[in-house]
C-alpha positions in Angstrom: 21.1 33.5 -10.9 19.6 34.7 -14.2 18.5 31.9 -16.7 20.2 31.9 -19.9 18.7 30.0 -22.9 20.3 28.3 -26.0 18.8 26.6 -29.1 15.6 28.6 -28.9 12.9 28.2 -31.6 12.0 31.0 -34.3 11.1 34.4 -33.2 7.2 34.8 -32.3 4.8 37.7 -32.4 2.2 38.5 -30.0 -0.4 37.6 -32.5 1.3 34.1 -32.9 0.3 33.5 -29.1 -3.1 34.9 -29.3 -3.9 32.5 -32.1 -2.4 29.6 -30.1 -4.5 30.5 -27.1 -7.7 30.6 -29.2 -6.8 27.0 -30.8 -6.3 25.5 -27.4 -8.8 27.3 -25.2 -6.2 28.5 -22.7 -4.6 31.7 -21.3 -1.1 31.9 -21.1 0.4 33.5 -17.8 2.2 36.6 -18.4 5.6 35.7 -17.4 5.5 32.4 -19.6 4.0 34.7 -22.4 7.0 36.9 -22.2 9.6 34.0 -22.1 8.1 32.5 -25.5 8.3 36.0 -26.9 11.9 36.4 -26.1 13.0 32.9 -26.4 10.3 30.6 -27.9 11.4 27.4 -26.0 15.0 26.1 -25.6 17.7 24.7 -23.3 18.0 26.5 -20.1 21.3 27.3 -18.0 21.3 26.7 -15.1 18.7 23.8 -15.4 18.4 22.0 -11.9 15.6 22.4 -9.4 14.4 20.7 -6.4 11.0 20.1 -5.4 10.0 22.4 -2.3 7.7 19.7 -0.7 7.1 19.7 2.9 8.4 16.6 4.7 4.9 15.9 6.2 3.3 16.0 2.7 5.6 13.3 1.6 4.6 11.0 4.4 4.3 7.5 3.4 0.6 6.7 2.2 -0.7 10.1 3.3 -3.2 11.6 1.0 -2.1 14.5 -1.0 -5.7 15.9 -1.5 -7.1 17.6 -4.5 -5.1 20.3 -6.5 -7.5 21.8 -9.1 -8.9 18.4 -9.9 -5.7 16.5 -9.6 -7.5 14.0 -7.8 -7.0 11.8 -4.7 -3.2 10.9 -4.6 -1.1 8.6 -2.5 2.6 8.0 -2.2 4.2 4.9 -1.3 7.4 4.1 0.5 9.5 3.8 -2.9 8.6 7.3 -3.7 9.3 9.3 -0.6 12.9 9.7 -1.1 12.6 10.1 -4.9 10.7 13.1 -4.6 13.4 15.0 -2.8 15.9 14.4 -5.7 17.2 17.3 -7.9 15.5 17.5 -11.2 17.0 18.7 -14.4 14.8 20.7 -17.1 15.8 19.1 -20.4 14.2 21.5 -22.8 11.5 24.1 -22.9 9.0 23.3 -25.9 8.5 26.1 -28.3 5.6 27.2 -30.5 5.6 26.0 -34.0 8.9 24.2 -33.9 7.9 21.5 -36.3 7.5 17.8 -35.9 11.2 17.3 -35.3 11.5 19.7 -32.3 9.9 20.0 -28.7 6.5 21.7 -29.7 4.1 23.4 -27.1 1.0 22.5 -28.9 1.8 19.0 -29.7 2.8 18.5 -26.1 -0.3 20.0 -24.9 -2.4 17.3 -26.9 0.0 14.4 -26.4 -0.5 14.9 -22.6 0.9 12.5 -19.9 -1.6 10.1 -18.5 -4.0 11.4 -16.0 -2.7 14.9 -16.5 -6.0 17.2 -15.9 -7.5 19.7 -18.2 -6.3 23.3 -17.7 -2.7 22.2 -17.2 -0.1 22.3 -20.0 3.2 20.8 -20.2 6.3 23.2 -20.5 9.3 21.1 -20.0 10.4 17.5 -20.1 12.2 16.7 -16.7 15.1 14.1 -16.0 16.4 13.1 -12.6 18.6 10.6 -11.2 15.6 8.5 -10.0 12.3 9.3 -11.9 11.6 11.5 -14.9 8.5 13.6 -15.4 7.2 16.9 -16.8 7.0 20.5 -15.6 3.5 21.9 -16.1 1.8 25.3 -15.8 -1.7 26.1 -14.9 -3.4 27.7 -17.9 -7.0 27.6 -16.6 -7.4 31.3 -15.7 -8.6 30.0 -12.3 -7.2 30.9 -8.8 -4.2 28.8 -9.4 -3.3 30.5 -12.6 0.4 30.7 -13.7 1.7 28.1 -11.0 4.1 25.4 -11.8 3.6 21.7 -11.0 5.7 18.6 -11.4 4.1 15.7 -12.9 6.1 12.3 -12.4 6.4 9.7 -15.2 5.0 6.6 -13.6 3.1 3.7 -14.8 -0.6 4.4 -14.7 -2.8 2.0 -12.6 -0.3 0.9 -10.1 -1.4 3.2 -7.2 1.2 6.1 -7.7 -0.3 9.2 -9.2 0.8 12.5 -7.8 1.7 16.2 -8.6 4.1 18.3 -6.6 3.8 22.2 -6.5 7.2 23.7 -7.7 6.9 27.3 -7.8 4.1 30.1 -7.7 4.9 31.3 -11.1 7.1 30.7 -14.1 9.3 33.6 -13.1 9.8 32.1 -9.6 10.8 28.9 -11.3 13.5 30.5 -13.4 15.0 32.4 -10.2 15.2 29.1 -8.5 17.1 27.2 -11.1 20.9 26.3 -10.0 23.8 24.9 -11.6 25.5 21.5 -10.5 28.8 23.5 -9.7 28.5 23.5 -5.8 31.5 21.9 -4.2 31.2 17.9 -3.6 31.1 16.8 -0.2 34.3 16.1 1.6 33.7 12.3 1.9 33.1 11.9 -1.9 36.8 12.4 -2.8 37.9 10.1 -0.1 35.6 7.5 -1.3 36.4 7.8 -4.9 40.2 7.8 -4.1 39.8 4.6 -2.0 41.4 6.3 0.9 40.0 4.1 3.8 42.3 5.8 6.6 41.3 9.2 5.7 37.7 8.2 5.7 37.9 6.7 9.0 39.2 10.0 10.4 36.5 11.8 8.7 34.0 9.4 10.3 35.4 10.0 13.7 35.0 13.6 13.3 31.5 13.8 11.4 29.9 10.5 12.4 26.3 11.9 12.3 26.7 13.0 8.7 27.4 9.4 7.7 24.0 9.5 6.0 24.7 12.7 4.1 23.9 12.8 0.4 25.2 14.6 -2.4 22.8 16.2 -4.9 22.3 13.0 -6.8 20.8 11.8 -3.7 23.7 9.3 -3.1 25.4 8.6 0.1 29.1 7.6 0.7 27.8 3.9 0.7 26.2 4.4 -2.6 29.3 5.9 -4.3 31.5 3.2 -2.5 29.5 0.3 -4.2 29.4 2.1 -7.5 33.2 2.6 -7.3 33.5 -1.2 -6.1 35.5 0.0 -3.1 34.4 -3.0 -1.2 36.6 -2.6 1.8 35.1 1.1 2.1 31.6 -0.3 1.6 32.0 -2.8 4.4 33.3 -0.1 6.7 30.2 2.0 6.0 27.9 -0.6 6.4 29.6 -1.5 9.9 29.3 1.9 11.0 25.5 2.3 9.9 24.9 -1.1 11.7 23.4 -2.2 8.4 23.4 -5.7 6.9 23.7 -6.3 3.2 20.0 -7.3 3.1 19.0 -4.1 4.6 20.9 -2.0 2.1 19.8 -4.1 -0.7 16.2 -3.7 0.4 16.4 0.2 0.8 18.2 0.5 -2.6 15.6 -1.2 -4.4 12.8 0.7 -2.8 14.6 4.0 -3.5 15.4 3.0 -7.3 19.3 3.0 -6.5 19.8 0.0 -8.5 23.5 0.0 -8.8 23.7 0.0 -5.1 21.4 -3.1 -4.8 23.5 -4.8 -7.3 26.6 -4.1 -5.5 25.2 -5.7 -2.3 25.3 -9.0 -4.3 29.1 -8.8 -3.8 28.6 -9.6 0.0 25.7 -12.1 -0.4 22.1 -11.3 0.1 19.7 -13.7 1.9 17.6 -15.7 -0.5 14.3 -14.3 0.9 15.4 -10.9 0.0 16.3 -12.1 -3.6 13.0 -13.6 -4.3 10.9 -10.8 -4.9 13.9 -8.6 -6.3 12.4 -8.5 -10.1 9.2 -7.1 -8.9 10.3 -3.7 -10.5 8.1 -1.3 -12.7 11.0 1.2 -13.5 11.8 1.2 -17.3 15.4 2.0 -16.3 15.6 -1.2 -14.4 14.3 -3.5 -17.4 16.6 -1.6 -19.7 19.9 -2.6 -17.8 20.1 -6.2 -18.8 23.3 -6.7 -16.8 21.3 -5.7 -13.7 18.4 -8.2 -14.3 20.8 -10.9 -15.4 22.8 -10.4 -12.0 19.5 -10.5 -10.0 18.5 -13.8 -11.6 22.0 -15.3 -11.4 21.9 -14.6 -7.4 18.5 -16.4 -7.0 15.8 -13.8 -7.8 12.6 -15.7 -8.6 11.6 -15.2 -12.3 8.1 -16.4 -11.5 7.5 -14.3 -8.3 4.1 -13.0 -7.8 4.0 -9.3 -6.7 1.2 -7.8 -4.4 2.9 -4.6 -3.3 3.3 -2.6 -6.5 0.9 -4.5 -9.0 -2.2 -6.6 -9.1 -0.3 -9.9 -9.1 2.2 -9.0 -11.7 5.2 -11.6 -12.4 8.7 -10.2 -13.6 7.5 -11.0 -17.1 4.3 -8.8 -16.7 6.7 -5.8 -15.6 9.1 -6.3 -18.4 6.4 -6.7 -21.0 4.5 -3.7 -19.6 7.6 -1.3 -20.5 8.2 -3.0 -23.6 11.7 -4.3 -22.5 11.9 -7.1 -25.3 15.5 -8.3 -24.2 14.5 -8.5 -20.5 11.6 -10.7 -21.7 13.9 -12.7 -23.8 16.4 -13.1 -20.9 13.5 -14.0 -18.4 11.9 -16.7 -20.7 15.5 -18.2 -21.3 15.8 -18.4 -17.6 12.3 -20.4 -17.3 9.9 -17.9 -16.7 6.3 -18.9 -17.2 4.5 -16.7 -19.9 1.1 -18.4 -19.1 0.7 -17.1 -15.6 -2.2 -14.4 -15.5 -2.3 -11.4 -12.9 -5.2 -10.7 -10.7 -6.9 -8.8 -13.5 -6.8 -12.0 -15.7 -4.0 -10.5 -18.1 -1.1 -12.4 -19.4 2.3 -10.8 -19.9 1.7 -10.8 -23.6 -1.5 -8.7 -22.9 0.6 -5.9 -21.2 3.1 -5.9 -24.1 0.3 -5.5 -26.6 -1.2 -2.7 -24.4 2.4 -1.1 -24.4 2.4 -1.2 -28.2 5.5 -3.7 -28.2 4.5 -6.1 -31.0 7.8 -7.9 -30.8 7.5 -8.8 -27.1 4.1 -9.9 -27.4 4.8 -12.2 -30.3 8.0 -13.5 -28.3 5.6 -14.4 -25.4 3.0 -16.1 -27.6 5.7 -18.3 -29.2 7.1 -19.3 -25.6 3.5 -20.0 -24.4 2.9 -22.2 -27.3 6.0 -24.2 -26.7 5.5 -24.5 -23.1 4.4 -28.0 -21.9 0.9 -28.4 -20.4 0.8 -27.6 -16.6 0.8 -30.5 -14.2 -2.5 -32.0 -13.1 -3.5 -30.4 -9.7 -5.3 -33.5 -9.0 -2.0 -35.4 -8.7 -1.1 -33.2 -5.6 -0.6 -34.6 -2.2 -4.1 -35.2 -0.7 -2.6 -35.4 3.1 -1.8 -32.8 5.7 0.4 -33.3 8.6 -1.0 -31.6 11.6 2.4 -31.9 13.6 0.6 -32.7 16.9 -1.5 -29.5 16.6 -5.0 -30.1 18.0 -8.2 -28.6 16.3 -11.2 -27.9 18.5 -14.7 -26.4 17.8 -14.7 -27.7 14.2 -17.8 -28.5 12.3 -17.7 -32.0 10.6 -15.4 -32.4 7.6 -16.4 -32.1 4.1 -17.2 -34.9 1.8 -15.9 -35.1 -1.7 -19.0 -34.0 -3.4 -19.2 -30.8 -1.0 -15.7 -30.2 -1.9 -16.3 -30.2 -5.6 -19.1 -28.2 -5.2 -17.1 -25.6 -3.2 -14.4 -25.6 -5.9 -17.0 -25.0 -8.7 -18.3 -22.2 -6.7 -14.7 -20.7 -6.2 -13.9 -21.5 -9.9 -10.6 -23.4 -9.0 -9.4 -26.6 -7.5 -8.1 -26.2 -3.8 -4.4 -27.3 -3.2 -4.2 -31.0 -2.1 -3.4 -30.5 1.5 -6.2 -27.7 2.1 -8.7 -30.3 0.6 -7.3 -33.1 3.1 -7.6 -30.6 5.9 -11.2 -29.6 5.0 -12.1 -33.3 4.8 -11.0 -33.5 8.5 -11.9 -30.4 10.0 -14.4 -27.8 8.6 -13.2 -24.6 10.4 -12.0 -24.8 14.2 -9.5 -23.5 16.6 -5.8 -24.7 16.7 -3.9 -25.2 19.9 -1.1 -24.1 19.8 -2.0 -21.2 17.7 1.0 -18.8 17.8 3.3 -18.1 14.7 5.6 -15.5 13.6 7.0 -13.8 10.3 9.5 -11.3 9.3 8.7 -8.4 6.9 10.1 -7.6 3.7 12.9 -5.6 5.2 13.9 -8.5 7.4 13.5 -6.4 10.3 12.0 -7.7 13.6 9.3 -10.4 13.8 5.5 -10.0 13.9 3.9 -12.5 16.3 0.3 -13.7 15.4 -2.2 -16.0 16.7 -4.6 -18.0 14.8 -8.2 -17.2 15.8 -10.1 -19.5 14.0 -9.9 -21.5 10.8 -12.8 -20.3 8.4 -15.5 -23.0 7.6 -17.5 -23.7 4.6 -21.2 -23.1 5.3 -20.4 -21.8 8.7 -22.5 -19.0 10.4 -21.4 -16.1 12.7 -20.1 -17.2 15.9 -22.0 -16.1 19.3 -19.4 -13.3 19.3 -20.4 -11.9 15.9 -17.5 -13.1 14.1 -17.9 -14.1 10.5 -16.3 -17.5 9.9 -17.7 -18.6 6.6 -14.9 -18.9 4.0 -17.0 -17.7 1.1 -18.4 -14.9 2.8 -15.1 -13.5 4.0 -13.8 -13.9 0.5 -16.8 -11.9 -1.0 -16.7 -9.1 1.7 -13.1 -8.7 0.7 -13.5 -9.0 -3.1 -13.2 -5.1 -3.5 -10.3 -4.7 -1.0 -6.6 -5.2 -1.5 -6.5 -8.9 -0.9 -5.1 -10.5 -4.1 -7.6 -12.6 -6.0 -5.3 -15.6 -6.4 -5.4 -15.9 -2.5 -8.2 -17.7 -0.5 -8.6 -16.6 3.3 -8.6 -19.7 5.3 -8.2 -18.4 9.1 -8.6 -15.2 11.1 -5.7 -14.1 13.2 -4.8 -11.6 15.7 -1.5 -9.8 15.6 -0.2 -6.6 17.6 -2.3 -4.2 15.6 -5.8 -4.8 14.0 -5.6 -8.6 13.1 -5.7 -10.1 9.7 -6.2 -13.2 7.6 -4.2 -16.3 7.0 -4.4 -17.2 3.2 -3.4 -20.0 0.9 -2.4 -19.3 -2.8 -4.3 -21.0 -5.2 -2.1 -20.8 -8.3 1.3 -20.4 -10.0 4.4 -21.8 -8.4 3.5 -20.4 -5.0 0.4 -22.7 -5.2 -0.1 -24.1 -1.6 2.0 -21.3 0.0 0.5 -19.8 3.3 0.7 -16.0 3.6 -0.5 -13.2 6.1 -2.6 -10.6 4.8 -3.2 -7.7 7.7 -6.6 -6.2 7.3 -5.6 -2.6 8.1 -6.2 -0.6 4.8 -8.6 -1.2 2.0 -6.2 0.4 -0.5 -3.2 -1.9 0.8 -2.6 -5.2 -0.9 0.6 -6.2 0.9 0.9 -9.8 2.1 3.8 -11.4 4.1 5.1 -15.0 3.2 4.7 -17.2 6.4 5.7 -20.7 5.0 5.6 -22.8 1.8 2.8 -25.4 2.6 -0.2 -25.9 5.1 1.7 -28.9 6.6 4.8 -26.4 7.1 2.5 -24.1 8.8 1.2 -26.6 11.3 4.9 -27.6 12.0 5.4 -23.9 12.8 2.6 -23.8 15.2 3.9 -27.0 16.8 7.4 -25.2 17.5 5.8 -22.6 19.7 7.8 -22.7 22.9 5.9 -20.2 24.9 3.2 -21.7 27.2 -0.1 -19.9 27.2 -1.1 -19.1 31.0 -4.2 -21.0 32.2 -6.2 -17.7 32.6 -5.5 -16.7 29.0 -6.8 -20.0 27.8 -9.8 -19.9 30.0 -10.7 -16.4 28.7 -10.2 -17.5 25.1 -12.3 -20.5 25.4 -14.9 -18.7 27.6 -14.4 -21.1 30.6 -15.6 -19.3 33.7 -15.1 -22.3 36.0 -11.5 -22.7 34.9 -11.0 -18.9 35.4 -12.6 -19.0 39.1 -10.2 -21.9 39.7 -7.1 -19.7 38.7 -8.2 -17.0 40.7 -8.9 -19.3 43.9 -5.3 -20.6 43.5 -3.9 -17.0 43.8 -4.4 -15.4 40.5 -5.1 -11.6 40.3 -7.1 -9.4 38.0 -4.2 -7.1 37.3 -1.8 -9.7 35.8 -0.6 -9.3 32.4 0.2 -11.6 29.3 1.7 -9.9 26.4 0.6 -6.5 27.8 -2.9 -7.5 28.3 -4.9 -7.7 31.5 -7.8 -10.2 31.7 -10.3 -7.3 31.1 -8.4 -6.3 28.1 -8.0 -9.9 26.7 -11.7 -10.6 27.5 -12.9 -7.5 25.7 -10.6 -8.0 22.7 -11.9 -11.7 22.4 -15.5 -10.4 22.4 -16.2 -12.7 25.6 -19.2 -10.7 27.0 -19.8 -13.5 29.6 -16.1 -13.1 30.8 -16.6 -9.4 31.1 -19.7 -9.8 33.0 -18.0 -12.2 35.3 -14.9 -9.8 35.8 -17.4 -6.8 36.7 -19.0 -9.1 39.4 -15.6 -9.6 40.8 -14.7 -5.8 41.3 -13.8 -4.6 37.7 -15.4 -1.1 37.3 -18.1 -1.2 34.3 -16.9 2.2 33.3 -13.3 0.7 32.7 -14.8 -2.0 30.9 -16.8 0.3 28.6 -13.8 2.4 27.9 -11.7 -0.7 26.9 -14.5 -1.9 24.8 -14.8 1.3 23.1 -10.9 1.6 22.4 -11.3 -2.1 21.0 -14.5 -1.4 19.0 -16.4 -4.3 20.7 -20.0 -3.6 19.8 -21.8 -6.3 21.7 -19.9 -5.6 25.0 -20.6 -1.7 24.6 -24.3 -2.4 24.0 -24.4 -4.7 27.1 -22.7 -2.0 29.4 -24.7 0.6 28.2 -27.4 -0.7 30.5 -25.6 0.7 33.5 -26.3 4.5 34.4 -22.6 5.2 35.4 -21.6 4.1 32.0 -24.1 6.1 30.0 -22.8 9.2 31.7 -19.3 8.5 30.5 -20.1 8.3 26.7 -18.2 11.3 25.1 -20.3 13.4 22.5 -17.7 12.5 19.8 -17.8 8.7 20.5 -18.7 7.9 16.9 -15.6 9.7 15.6 -13.3 7.0 17.1 -14.4 3.9 15.3 -12.0 3.9 12.4 -11.2 0.3 12.5 -14.4 -1.3 13.9 -16.8 -2.2 11.2 -18.8 -4.4 13.7 -19.7 -1.2 15.6 -21.2 0.4 12.5 -23.1 -2.7 11.6 -24.8 -3.0 15.2 -28.0 -1.0 14.5 -29.1 -1.3 18.2 -26.0 0.3 19.4 -26.3 3.2 16.9 -29.6 3.8 18.3 -28.5 3.6 21.8 -25.8 6.3 20.9 -28.2 8.6 19.3 -30.7 8.3 22.3 -27.8 9.5 24.4 -27.4 12.7 22.2 -24.0 12.0 20.6 -22.8 14.4 17.8 -23.4 12.9 14.5 -21.2 15.4 12.8 -18.2 15.4 15.0 -15.2 14.5 13.0 -12.6 12.0 14.4 -8.8 12.2 14.2 -8.2 11.9 10.4 -11.1 14.2 9.9 -13.7 11.5 9.2 -17.3 12.0 10.3 -19.7 9.3 11.6 -21.5 9.5 8.4 -18.2 8.9 6.3 -17.3 5.9 8.3 -20.8 4.5 8.4 -20.9 4.9 4.4 -18.0 2.6 4.4 -18.7 0.0 7.1 -22.3 0.2 8.0 -25.4 -1.3 6.6 -27.8 0.9 4.4 -30.3 1.0 7.2 -27.9 2.6 9.5 -26.8 5.1 6.9 -30.5 6.0 6.5 -30.9 6.1 10.3 -27.9 8.6 10.9 -29.2 10.9 8.0 -32.7 10.9 9.4 -31.4 12.0 12.8 -29.0 14.9 11.8 -25.9 13.6 10.2 -25.1 16.1 7.4 -24.3 14.8 4.0 -22.3 17.5 2.7 -19.3 17.5 4.8 -15.7 17.2 3.5 -12.6 15.5 5.2 -9.2 17.3 5.2 -8.3 14.9 2.6 -11.1 16.0 0.0 -13.4 13.2 0.7 -17.0 13.0 1.5 -19.3 10.0 2.5 -19.9 9.2 -1.0 -16.1 8.3 -1.6 -16.0 6.1 1.6 -19.1 4.2 0.4 -17.2 3.4 -2.8 -14.8 1.3 -0.5 -17.7 -0.8 1.0 -18.5 -4.4 0.3 -20.4 -6.2 -0.7 -21.0 -4.7 -3.9 -24.8 -4.7 -3.9 -24.9 -2.8 -0.4 -22.1 -0.3 -1.9 -24.6 0.4 -4.6 -27.5 1.0 -2.3 -25.4 3.2 0.1 -24.2 5.2 -2.8 -27.7 5.9 -3.9 -28.9 6.8 -0.5 -26.1 9.6 -0.2 -26.8 11.0 -3.7 -30.5 11.4 -2.7 -29.3 13.1 0.5 -27.6 15.7 -1.9 -24.1 14.5 -2.4 -23.0 14.9 -6.1 -20.8 12.5 -8.1 -18.9 15.2 -9.5 -18.9 17.8 -6.7 -15.3 19.5 -6.3 -13.9 19.8 -2.9 -14.3 23.4 -1.6 -11.3 25.5 -1.0 -11.6 25.2 2.7 -11.2 21.4 2.5 -7.7 21.4 1.3 -4.6 21.5 3.5 -2.8 24.7 3.7 0.3 23.8 1.6 -1.7 22.5 -1.3 -3.7 25.7 -2.1 
C-alpha cells in the first residue's frame, strides 16, 4: 500500500539538504533524501508497523550483541512481549520547520539517551505498551540507510536495546499498514457480553484462547477492560489461570488495566506487595491505578531489586516527575528518607528529572517526618525453634560485634546480633527450607550449607565462609547493598546465599539470592525475621537419610555402617547418588572411599568435572585411566565454577595434558574469557604464556577484557585488565563483523 503524507513542511531544494548534511556531518540515504524533497516530513497514512524481530533474538536475558556501536544490550522478561506489539509513526520531522514543529536538525541534536553517533531520529513512535523513535543510519558505513527502532526506556535500569525495522526507508514505507483489518471473532463476543456464544467459540477454537489482536490484547484483557467479570472468570478457568498469575503477567507486560481488573477477583497479598515497583511513565500518570493498588495492599515502601538499584515506589514516581503520584504515596505514609543502593533519595531522582515541584514536596515531607526508631532498641534475642547448630566458632563478644558493625558501616539487626553472640557460623540441622517465586508458581527447595562466620577462614573443602570476604567479593555483582549475606545454601541449580536486610521497613527480613548471574539482582523473600527462618527450618518434615548425613558430615564410619546394613551405592536421594552427593559437597575423602569400594575413578572424575569440583578433579588426575579421558576442550565447560579457575595447580595439570586453551564452550566463551572473570591474575598470565589468544571474540561481541570487568575483588579486576591490555586487547576495539549473529548484520 502506497504511503500518503499530510501536514508536510515547506518545500525543500537539493541545496537545502546539502547544507544540512554539511552542518551535521552526515550523509542522507537516497530514498530518505527523496522523501524530504517531496514531502519534508509530515504525518503518514498508513502509519502502523511491526518489528520483524526473530523470537530467538527476543529470548529473555539474551545478548543482542553490537549493531554498529549500539553496545551490549539485554532484554528482560517485561520487554519480551512489548517488542512484538504494533507501533505507530506519529510524525516524520521536517527540515527547517521551526521551533514549534517536528524538526529533523533539532531531533538530531536532542537525541534520546544512549543513541550512538551516526544514527539520526526520523520519527517519533507510539504504541500501546512502550514509545520510542525510528532512526536511520546516516554514517555512510556498511549499514547506511537501514531503519532501527530505539525504545523510550529509563536510562541506567538495565534495559537498553535497538531493533532492526527495515533495510531502507523505502522498505519501511512499503511495510506500513492501516488498522483496518477485521477484528478477531471473539472480540465482538466479549464486548457484547455474550458468554454463551463465547463458550461455543471456545469449544471450536480452544487452542486460540490466547490469540491476540493488533493491540497485543487477548480476550481476557478485553473482558477485564469491559468489566465483563463473568466472561473474565470463564476465560481464566479455561486457561487454568489464577487471578495472581494474570495479575503478575499483566504487570510484567505493562497491561496495567488488566492487572487492575484482577483486583476485582482478589489478589494474594504477596503479589500486591511489590506491585508499585514500576518505572513506566504511564503507570504513574494513572492516579486511579496507583490508588487502586495502594488500597488493595501494595506496599508504599517496598524496596525493589529486579528493575532498579533498590528503589522504593517514591523513587520510581519521582524519577518520572509524577508529582501527584508522589503526593499520593506520601499521603499514604511512604517514607521519603529511604536511600536506594546508590545512596540516592527520591528527591535526588526528582531533581535529576528536572521536577522541582516533586523535589520540594519530598523535602517538605522528609523534614516533617519523625526521627527513625533507635535500632538499639530492637529485640536482642533469637529463637532457634529446636534447630541445632554444629561446627560453629565461639560466639562474638559485644566489642567484636561493635567492631564488625563499624567495618560494615551499619548496626546489625537485633536477632542476628543475638545469633552471632551464640554461634559464629556453623551448620544447622534441619537445614531445608523453601520459597515461591514472584509469579507464585512452584516452590524452590534449598538447604543451608553453612552460616558465614566473622573472621572465619576457608574450610578444608575450599569454601569461603568469612562473612566480610563474601560480601566484598559480591560488591560488584548484582546483590543489593542493603543485604548482608549470612549463609551459603544449595538449591536445585547453582546454589546461592541467604541474606538479611539491613535497613528500611524490610530490616531483619531473610531473603534468598541465587548466585547464577553477575548481572542479575533478583532476590526472593523467604521470611520476615531470623527467628521466623529457624521456625521454617524446624518444620521440615522430610527426614534426611543416614547416608546423606554421613556424606555431608564426612563421617566414613557411619557411611560404612550404613553400607554394612544393606545400603547400596546406586541408591538416590533427591535424584543424587552417593557419588554425586559426595562430589557436589566437595568431600574428597568420601569420593576416595567410594572408589575403594568399586566406583570407577573415571565416573568420579566426570561427575567432578560436571560439578566444577576442582580439588576432587586434581586428586583424580593422579590416575592414568582418568588422564586419558580429559577432553581437549575441558576448560570450555566450567561456566559456573570459579573454584576451578582459581586452582592454579589444576590449571597447570590441564595444560600439561595438552588441553586446547582457545576452544570455546557452549556460549562461545574461551578459557581466557572465563579465566579473566573468575581466575587469579597469575592464572591469566599462565594461560597467556602457554598459548591462550587474547584477541578472540565471543558471538555476543565480548572478549576477555569485558569478562574481566565483571571480576571481584576490584584490585584483582584492575590487575587482570592491565594484563589483558598488555597482551594486546584494546579498550575501544570494535567487534569484528564476523563476531556478530547473522540476524544483526
